[in-house]
PDB file of N, CA, C and O in Angstrom:
ATOM      1  N   MET A   1      51.080 119.799  88.857  1.00  0.00           N
ATOM      2  CA  MET A   1      49.871 119.516  89.614  1.00  0.00           C
ATOM      3  C   MET A   1      49.736 118.005  89.770  1.00  0.00           C
ATOM      4  O   MET A   1      50.002 117.257  88.829  1.00  0.00           O
ATOM      5  N   ALA A   2      49.331 117.562  90.931  1.00  0.00           N
ATOM      6  CA  ALA A   2      49.167 116.138  91.219  1.00  0.00           C
ATOM      7  C   ALA A   2      48.023 115.563  90.395  1.00  0.00           C
ATOM      8  O   ALA A   2      47.080 116.278  90.058  1.00  0.00           O
ATOM      9  N   ALA A   3      48.102 114.283  90.072  1.00  0.00           N
ATOM     10  CA  ALA A   3      47.097 113.627  89.243  1.00  0.00           C
ATOM     11  C   ALA A   3      45.715 113.633  89.891  1.00  0.00           C
ATOM     12  O   ALA A   3      44.706 113.633  89.185  1.00  0.00           O
ATOM     13  N   GLU A   4      45.653 113.637  91.210  1.00  0.00           N
ATOM     14  CA  GLU A   4      44.360 113.604  91.887  1.00  0.00           C
ATOM     15  C   GLU A   4      43.782 114.999  92.127  1.00  0.00           C
ATOM     16  O   GLU A   4      42.741 115.134  92.769  1.00  0.00           O
ATOM     17  N   THR A   5      44.449 116.033  91.617  1.00  0.00           N
ATOM     18  CA  THR A   5      43.991 117.403  91.786  1.00  0.00           C
ATOM     19  C   THR A   5      43.144 117.816  90.589  1.00  0.00           C
ATOM     20  O   THR A   5      43.501 117.556  89.440  1.00  0.00           O
ATOM     21  N   VAL A   6      42.020 118.460  90.876  1.00  0.00           N
ATOM     22  CA  VAL A   6      41.138 118.956  89.827  1.00  0.00           C
ATOM     23  C   VAL A   6      41.125 120.471  89.893  1.00  0.00           C
ATOM     24  O   VAL A   6      40.898 121.048  90.957  1.00  0.00           O
ATOM     25  N   GLN A   7      41.367 121.119  88.760  1.00  0.00           N
ATOM     26  CA  GLN A   7      41.295 122.573  88.711  1.00  0.00           C
ATOM     27  C   GLN A   7      39.890 122.970  88.288  1.00  0.00           C
ATOM     28  O   GLN A   7      39.381 122.502  87.270  1.00  0.00           O
ATOM     29  N   ILE A   8      39.274 123.832  89.072  1.00  0.00           N
ATOM     30  CA  ILE A   8      37.946 124.340  88.754  1.00  0.00           C
ATOM     31  C   ILE A   8      38.097 125.844  88.560  1.00  0.00           C
ATOM     32  O   ILE A   8      38.524 126.549  89.475  1.00  0.00           O
ATOM     33  N   PRO A   9      37.749 126.336  87.373  1.00  0.00           N
ATOM     34  CA  PRO A   9      37.891 127.767  87.124  1.00  0.00           C
ATOM     35  C   PRO A   9      37.025 128.599  88.078  1.00  0.00           C
ATOM     36  O   PRO A   9      35.924 128.190  88.447  1.00  0.00           O
ATOM     37  N   LYS A  10      37.535 129.763  88.468  1.00  0.00           N
ATOM     38  CA  LYS A  10      36.812 130.634  89.380  1.00  0.00           C
ATOM     39  C   LYS A  10      35.418 130.998  88.853  1.00  0.00           C
ATOM     40  O   LYS A  10      34.477 131.020  89.646  1.00  0.00           O
ATOM     41  N   PRO A  11      35.237 131.282  87.565  1.00  0.00           N
ATOM     42  CA  PRO A  11      33.884 131.591  87.087  1.00  0.00           C
ATOM     43  C   PRO A  11      32.891 130.440  87.313  1.00  0.00           C
ATOM     44  O   PRO A  11      31.705 130.674  87.546  1.00  0.00           O
ATOM     45  N   VAL A  12      33.383 129.208  87.244  1.00  0.00           N
ATOM     46  CA  VAL A  12      32.511 128.062  87.512  1.00  0.00           C
ATOM     47  C   VAL A  12      32.122 128.063  88.988  1.00  0.00           C
ATOM     48  O   VAL A  12      30.949 127.910  89.327  1.00  0.00           O
ATOM     49  N   LEU A  13      33.103 128.236  89.854  1.00  0.00           N
ATOM     50  CA  LEU A  13      32.806 128.258  91.293  1.00  0.00           C
ATOM     51  C   LEU A  13      31.881 129.423  91.656  1.00  0.00           C
ATOM     52  O   LEU A  13      31.026 129.298  92.533  1.00  0.00           O
ATOM     53  N   ASP A  14      32.058 130.539  90.983  1.00  0.00           N
ATOM     54  CA  ASP A  14      31.199 131.698  91.248  1.00  0.00           C
ATOM     55  C   ASP A  14      29.766 131.471  90.775  1.00  0.00           C
ATOM     56  O   ASP A  14      28.830 132.042  91.334  1.00  0.00           O
ATOM     57  N   SER A  15      29.594 130.645  89.753  1.00  0.00           N
ATOM     58  CA  SER A  15      28.264 130.489  89.156  1.00  0.00           C
ATOM     59  C   SER A  15      27.446 129.341  89.757  1.00  0.00           C
ATOM     60  O   SER A  15      26.218 129.370  89.689  1.00  0.00           O
ATOM     61  N   VAL A  16      28.095 128.341  90.340  1.00  0.00           N
ATOM     62  CA  VAL A  16      27.331 127.219  90.889  1.00  0.00           C
ATOM     63  C   VAL A  16      26.684 127.607  92.212  1.00  0.00           C
ATOM     64  O   VAL A  16      27.283 128.285  93.047  1.00  0.00           O
ATOM     65  N   GLU A  17      25.444 127.158  92.378  1.00  0.00           N
ATOM     66  CA  GLU A  17      24.723 127.471  93.608  1.00  0.00           C
ATOM     67  C   GLU A  17      24.539 126.243  94.497  1.00  0.00           C
ATOM     68  O   GLU A  17      24.247 126.374  95.686  1.00  0.00           O
ATOM     69  N   THR A  18      24.709 125.051  93.924  1.00  0.00           N
ATOM     70  CA  THR A  18      24.532 123.827  94.695  1.00  0.00           C
ATOM     71  C   THR A  18      25.652 122.852  94.365  1.00  0.00           C
ATOM     72  O   THR A  18      26.337 122.994  93.352  1.00  0.00           O
ATOM     73  N   LEU A  19      25.826 121.876  95.217  1.00  0.00           N
ATOM     74  CA  LEU A  19      26.815 120.825  94.939  1.00  0.00           C
ATOM     75  C   LEU A  19      26.407 120.000  93.729  1.00  0.00           C
ATOM     76  O   LEU A  19      27.267 119.479  93.019  1.00  0.00           O
ATOM     77  N   ASP A  20      25.102 119.873  93.481  1.00  0.00           N
ATOM     78  CA  ASP A  20      24.634 119.154  92.291  1.00  0.00           C
ATOM     79  C   ASP A  20      25.111 119.840  91.013  1.00  0.00           C
ATOM     80  O   ASP A  20      25.509 119.173  90.059  1.00  0.00           O
ATOM     81  N   GLU A  21      25.070 121.157  90.996  1.00  0.00           N
ATOM     82  CA  GLU A  21      25.549 121.891  89.824  1.00  0.00           C
ATOM     83  C   GLU A  21      27.047 121.682  89.626  1.00  0.00           C
ATOM     84  O   GLU A  21      27.515 121.528  88.498  1.00  0.00           O
ATOM     85  N   LEU A  22      27.788 121.677  90.719  1.00  0.00           N
ATOM     86  CA  LEU A  22      29.223 121.425  90.616  1.00  0.00           C
ATOM     87  C   LEU A  22      29.475 119.997  90.132  1.00  0.00           C
ATOM     88  O   LEU A  22      30.365 119.769  89.312  1.00  0.00           O
ATOM     89  N   GLN A  23      28.698 119.038  90.631  1.00  0.00           N
ATOM     90  CA  GLN A  23      28.817 117.648  90.186  1.00  0.00           C
ATOM     91  C   GLN A  23      28.532 117.539  88.684  1.00  0.00           C
ATOM     92  O   GLN A  23      29.231 116.823  87.967  1.00  0.00           O
ATOM     93  N   ASP A  24      27.517 118.243  88.217  1.00  0.00           N
ATOM     94  CA  ASP A  24      27.202 118.243  86.783  1.00  0.00           C
ATOM     95  C   ASP A  24      28.373 118.779  85.975  1.00  0.00           C
ATOM     96  O   ASP A  24      28.726 118.212  84.941  1.00  0.00           O
ATOM     97  N   TRP A  25      28.977 119.869  86.438  1.00  0.00           N
ATOM     98  CA  TRP A  25      30.109 120.442  85.721  1.00  0.00           C
ATOM     99  C   TRP A  25      31.277 119.462  85.698  1.00  0.00           C
ATOM    100  O   TRP A  25      31.908 119.265  84.659  1.00  0.00           O
ATOM    101  N   LEU A  26      31.564 118.849  86.844  1.00  0.00           N
ATOM    102  CA  LEU A  26      32.665 117.879  86.908  1.00  0.00           C
ATOM    103  C   LEU A  26      32.410 116.688  85.993  1.00  0.00           C
ATOM    104  O   LEU A  26      33.328 116.209  85.327  1.00  0.00           O
ATOM    105  N   THR A  27      31.175 116.210  85.955  1.00  0.00           N
ATOM    106  CA  THR A  27      30.822 115.090  85.070  1.00  0.00           C
ATOM    107  C   THR A  27      31.058 115.469  83.611  1.00  0.00           C
ATOM    108  O   THR A  27      31.581 114.673  82.831  1.00  0.00           O
ATOM    109  N   ALA A  28      30.671 116.685  83.248  1.00  0.00           N
ATOM    110  CA  ALA A  28      30.823 117.145  81.868  1.00  0.00           C
ATOM    111  C   ALA A  28      32.283 117.282  81.454  1.00  0.00           C
ATOM    112  O   ALA A  28      32.585 117.328  80.261  1.00  0.00           O
ATOM    113  N   GLN A  29      33.190 117.347  82.422  1.00  0.00           N
ATOM    114  CA  GLN A  29      34.621 117.460  82.124  1.00  0.00           C
ATOM    115  C   GLN A  29      35.280 116.100  81.919  1.00  0.00           C
ATOM    116  O   GLN A  29      36.453 116.037  81.552  1.00  0.00           O
ATOM    117  N   ASN A  30      34.543 115.004  82.151  1.00  0.00           N
ATOM    118  CA  ASN A  30      35.086 113.651  82.050  1.00  0.00           C
ATOM    119  C   ASN A  30      34.662 113.043  80.705  1.00  0.00           C
ATOM    120  O   ASN A  30      33.513 112.626  80.558  1.00  0.00           O
ATOM    121  N   PRO A  31      35.572 112.987  79.725  1.00  0.00           N
ATOM    122  CA  PRO A  31      35.205 112.495  78.386  1.00  0.00           C
ATOM    123  C   PRO A  31      34.650 111.066  78.382  1.00  0.00           C
ATOM    124  O   PRO A  31      33.742 110.761  77.608  1.00  0.00           O
ATOM    125  N   ARG A  32      35.182 110.196  79.231  1.00  0.00           N
ATOM    126  CA  ARG A  32      34.654 108.815  79.260  1.00  0.00           C
ATOM    127  C   ARG A  32      33.221 108.787  79.763  1.00  0.00           C
ATOM    128  O   ARG A  32      32.392 108.045  79.235  1.00  0.00           O
ATOM    129  N   GLN A  33      32.918 109.593  80.785  1.00  0.00           N
ATOM    130  CA  GLN A  33      31.565 109.637  81.328  1.00  0.00           C
ATOM    131  C   GLN A  33      30.591 110.223  80.313  1.00  0.00           C
ATOM    132  O   GLN A  33      29.477 109.723  80.154  1.00  0.00           O
ATOM    133  N   VAL A  34      31.012 111.288  79.624  1.00  0.00           N
ATOM    134  CA  VAL A  34      30.156 111.906  78.605  1.00  0.00           C
ATOM    135  C   VAL A  34      29.888 110.913  77.477  1.00  0.00           C
ATOM    136  O   VAL A  34      28.759 110.811  76.997  1.00  0.00           O
ATOM    137  N   ALA A  35      30.919 110.179  77.051  1.00  0.00           N
ATOM    138  CA  ALA A  35      30.732 109.177  75.991  1.00  0.00           C
ATOM    139  C   ALA A  35      29.756 108.092  76.443  1.00  0.00           C
ATOM    140  O   ALA A  35      28.909 107.659  75.661  1.00  0.00           O
ATOM    141  N   ALA A  36      29.864 107.651  77.692  1.00  0.00           N
ATOM    142  CA  ALA A  36      28.953 106.626  78.208  1.00  0.00           C
ATOM    143  C   ALA A  36      27.518 107.148  78.259  1.00  0.00           C
ATOM    144  O   ALA A  36      26.582 106.417  77.937  1.00  0.00           O
ATOM    145  N   LEU A  37      27.343 108.396  78.658  1.00  0.00           N
ATOM    146  CA  LEU A  37      26.002 108.989  78.695  1.00  0.00           C
ATOM    147  C   LEU A  37      25.419 109.131  77.292  1.00  0.00           C
ATOM    148  O   LEU A  37      24.234 108.873  77.081  1.00  0.00           O
ATOM    149  N   ARG A  38      26.241 109.537  76.340  1.00  0.00           N
ATOM    150  CA  ARG A  38      25.770 109.664  74.946  1.00  0.00           C
ATOM    151  C   ARG A  38      25.388 108.300  74.379  1.00  0.00           C
ATOM    152  O   ARG A  38      24.378 108.177  73.686  1.00  0.00           O
ATOM    153  N   GLU A  39      26.182 107.288  74.666  1.00  0.00           N
ATOM    154  CA  GLU A  39      25.869 105.936  74.204  1.00  0.00           C
ATOM    155  C   GLU A  39      24.561 105.453  74.819  1.00  0.00           C
ATOM    156  O   GLU A  39      23.737 104.857  74.124  1.00  0.00           O
ATOM    157  N   ALA A  40      24.360 105.696  76.094  1.00  0.00           N
ATOM    158  CA  ALA A  40      23.108 105.297  76.744  1.00  0.00           C
ATOM    159  C   ALA A  40      21.924 106.015  76.109  1.00  0.00           C
ATOM    160  O   ALA A  40      20.865 105.417  75.918  1.00  0.00           O
ATOM    161  N   ARG A  41      22.096 107.289  75.783  1.00  0.00           N
ATOM    162  CA  ARG A  41      21.011 108.041  75.134  1.00  0.00           C
ATOM    163  C   ARG A  41      20.712 107.482  73.748  1.00  0.00           C
ATOM    164  O   ARG A  41      19.544 107.350  73.382  1.00  0.00           O
ATOM    165  N   ARG A  42      21.750 107.148  72.963  1.00  0.00           N
ATOM    166  CA  ARG A  42      21.541 106.546  71.635  1.00  0.00           C
ATOM    167  C   ARG A  42      20.767 105.235  71.759  1.00  0.00           C
ATOM    168  O   ARG A  42      19.829 104.980  71.004  1.00  0.00           O
ATOM    169  N   GLU A  43      21.173 104.412  72.720  1.00  0.00           N
ATOM    170  CA  GLU A  43      20.484 103.131  72.929  1.00  0.00           C
ATOM    171  C   GLU A  43      19.035 103.358  73.338  1.00  0.00           C
ATOM    172  O   GLU A  43      18.139 102.648  72.882  1.00  0.00           O
ATOM    173  N   ASP A  44      18.807 104.337  74.190  1.00  0.00           N
ATOM    174  CA  ASP A  44      17.447 104.641  74.638  1.00  0.00           C
ATOM    175  C   ASP A  44      16.582 105.089  73.461  1.00  0.00           C
ATOM    176  O   ASP A  44      15.451 104.628  73.309  1.00  0.00           O
ATOM    177  N   LEU A  45      17.109 105.980  72.634  1.00  0.00           N
ATOM    178  CA  LEU A  45      16.351 106.457  71.478  1.00  0.00           C
ATOM    179  C   LEU A  45      16.077 105.345  70.474  1.00  0.00           C
ATOM    180  O   LEU A  45      15.064 105.376  69.775  1.00  0.00           O
ATOM    181  N   ALA A  46      16.971 104.363  70.398  1.00  0.00           N
ATOM    182  CA  ALA A  46      16.806 103.238  69.475  1.00  0.00           C
ATOM    183  C   ALA A  46      15.913 102.147  70.061  1.00  0.00           C
ATOM    184  O   ALA A  46      15.656 101.134  69.410  1.00  0.00           O
ATOM    185  N   GLY A  47      15.439 102.357  71.296  1.00  0.00           N
ATOM    186  CA  GLY A  47      14.578 101.358  71.929  1.00  0.00           C
ATOM    187  C   GLY A  47      15.334 100.170  72.486  1.00  0.00           C
ATOM    188  O   GLY A  47      14.738  99.132  72.774  1.00  0.00           O
ATOM    189  N   GLU A  48      16.624 100.310  72.640  1.00  0.00           N
ATOM    190  CA  GLU A  48      17.456  99.215  73.165  1.00  0.00           C
ATOM    191  C   GLU A  48      17.700  99.440  74.655  1.00  0.00           C
ATOM    192  O   GLU A  48      18.832  99.666  75.084  1.00  0.00           O
ATOM    193  N   PHE A  49      16.641  99.375  75.422  1.00  0.00           N
ATOM    194  CA  PHE A  49      16.735  99.632  76.859  1.00  0.00           C
ATOM    195  C   PHE A  49      17.621  98.600  77.534  1.00  0.00           C
ATOM    196  O   PHE A  49      17.514  97.403  77.268  1.00  0.00           O
ATOM    197  N   LYS A  50      18.496  99.074  78.407  1.00  0.00           N
ATOM    198  CA  LYS A  50      19.337  98.190  79.214  1.00  0.00           C
ATOM    199  C   LYS A  50      19.092  98.532  80.674  1.00  0.00           C
ATOM    200  O   LYS A  50      18.990  99.703  81.039  1.00  0.00           O
ATOM    201  N   ALA A  51      19.000  97.533  81.482  1.00  0.00           N
ATOM    202  CA  ALA A  51      18.807  97.764  82.915  1.00  0.00           C
ATOM    203  C   ALA A  51      20.012  98.512  83.472  1.00  0.00           C
ATOM    204  O   ALA A  51      21.149  98.266  83.069  1.00  0.00           O
ATOM    205  N   TRP A  52      19.754  99.424  84.399  1.00  0.00           N
ATOM    206  CA  TRP A  52      20.819 100.211  85.002  1.00  0.00           C
ATOM    207  C   TRP A  52      21.680  99.349  85.894  1.00  0.00           C
ATOM    208  O   TRP A  52      21.177  98.542  86.676  1.00  0.00           O
ATOM    209  N   LYS A  53      22.984  99.527  85.770  1.00  0.00           N
ATOM    210  CA  LYS A  53      23.931  98.816  86.617  1.00  0.00           C
ATOM    211  C   LYS A  53      24.773  99.864  87.340  1.00  0.00           C
ATOM    212  O   LYS A  53      25.390 100.711  86.693  1.00  0.00           O
ATOM    213  N   PRO A  54      24.807  99.820  88.650  1.00  0.00           N
ATOM    214  CA  PRO A  54      25.615 100.817  89.364  1.00  0.00           C
ATOM    215  C   PRO A  54      27.093 100.653  89.038  1.00  0.00           C
ATOM    216  O   PRO A  54      27.570  99.545  88.796  1.00  0.00           O
ATOM    217  N   HIS A  55      27.804 101.764  89.034  1.00  0.00           N
ATOM    218  CA  HIS A  55      29.235 101.767  88.719  1.00  0.00           C
ATOM    219  C   HIS A  55      30.097 101.803  89.973  1.00  0.00           C
ATOM    220  O   HIS A  55      31.304 102.033  89.892  1.00  0.00           O
ATOM    221  N   HIS A  56      29.496 101.580  91.110  1.00  0.00           N
ATOM    222  CA  HIS A  56      30.259 101.627  92.353  1.00  0.00           C
ATOM    223  C   HIS A  56      30.172 100.278  93.057  1.00  0.00           C
ATOM    224  O   HIS A  56      29.329  99.441  92.735  1.00  0.00           O
ATOM    225  N   LEU A  57      31.036 100.095  93.997  1.00  0.00           N
ATOM    226  CA  LEU A  57      31.026  98.867  94.786  1.00  0.00           C
ATOM    227  C   LEU A  57      30.055  99.036  95.942  1.00  0.00           C
ATOM    228  O   LEU A  57      29.954 100.127  96.505  1.00  0.00           O
ATOM    229  N   PRO A  58      29.344  97.988  96.306  1.00  0.00           N
ATOM    230  CA  PRO A  58      28.425  98.108  97.438  1.00  0.00           C
ATOM    231  C   PRO A  58      29.206  98.359  98.733  1.00  0.00           C
ATOM    232  O   PRO A  58      30.344  97.915  98.888  1.00  0.00           O
ATOM    233  N   CYS A  59      28.579  99.064  99.636  1.00  0.00           N
ATOM    234  CA  CYS A  59      29.189  99.320 100.937  1.00  0.00           C
ATOM    235  C   CYS A  59      29.115  98.059 101.786  1.00  0.00           C
ATOM    236  O   CYS A  59      28.104  97.357 101.769  1.00  0.00           O
ATOM    237  N   PRO A  60      30.177  97.767 102.525  1.00  0.00           N
ATOM    238  CA  PRO A  60      30.126  96.596 103.402  1.00  0.00           C
ATOM    239  C   PRO A  60      29.133  96.843 104.526  1.00  0.00           C
ATOM    240  O   PRO A  60      28.932  97.991 104.924  1.00  0.00           O
ATOM    241  N   PRO A  61      28.510  95.798 105.044  1.00  0.00           N
ATOM    242  CA  PRO A  61      27.574  95.984 106.149  1.00  0.00           C
ATOM    243  C   PRO A  61      28.296  96.533 107.378  1.00  0.00           C
ATOM    244  O   PRO A  61      29.466  96.239 107.622  1.00  0.00           O
ATOM    245  N   ILE A  62      27.572  97.328 108.129  1.00  0.00           N
ATOM    246  CA  ILE A  62      28.126  97.922 109.352  1.00  0.00           C
ATOM    247  C   ILE A  62      27.568  97.135 110.538  1.00  0.00           C
ATOM    248  O   ILE A  62      26.362  96.917 110.653  1.00  0.00           O
ATOM    249  N   GLU A  63      28.476  96.720 111.409  1.00  0.00           N
ATOM    250  CA  GLU A  63      28.042  95.971 112.587  1.00  0.00           C
ATOM    251  C   GLU A  63      27.589  96.925 113.664  1.00  0.00           C
ATOM    252  O   GLU A  63      28.237  97.941 113.915  1.00  0.00           O
ATOM    253  N   SER A  64      26.483  96.606 114.299  1.00  0.00           N
ATOM    254  CA  SER A  64      25.981  97.425 115.414  1.00  0.00           C
ATOM    255  C   SER A  64      26.857  97.215 116.634  1.00  0.00           C
ATOM    256  O   SER A  64      27.408  96.135 116.851  1.00  0.00           O
ATOM    257  N   LYS A  65      26.972  98.252 117.413  1.00  0.00           N
ATOM    258  CA  LYS A  65      27.787  98.158 118.638  1.00  0.00           C
ATOM    259  C   LYS A  65      26.914  97.901 119.823  1.00  0.00           C
ATOM    260  O   LYS A  65      27.411  97.790 120.944  1.00  0.00           O
TER     261      LYS A  65
END
């Protein structure tokens, strides 16, 4: 299987009703993302609030035609 291919079990596809639910399942399959979420929760519970920083690159401006 190619590295960019994701296998989603049929029971998961049968059970999701929205793309958000599928996104949640995919997120839960990513150990680095889960670790980052757990760390953020620990910091939040400890009162160590950190401002949110997006993990994506900003979109370049689009020129009007």
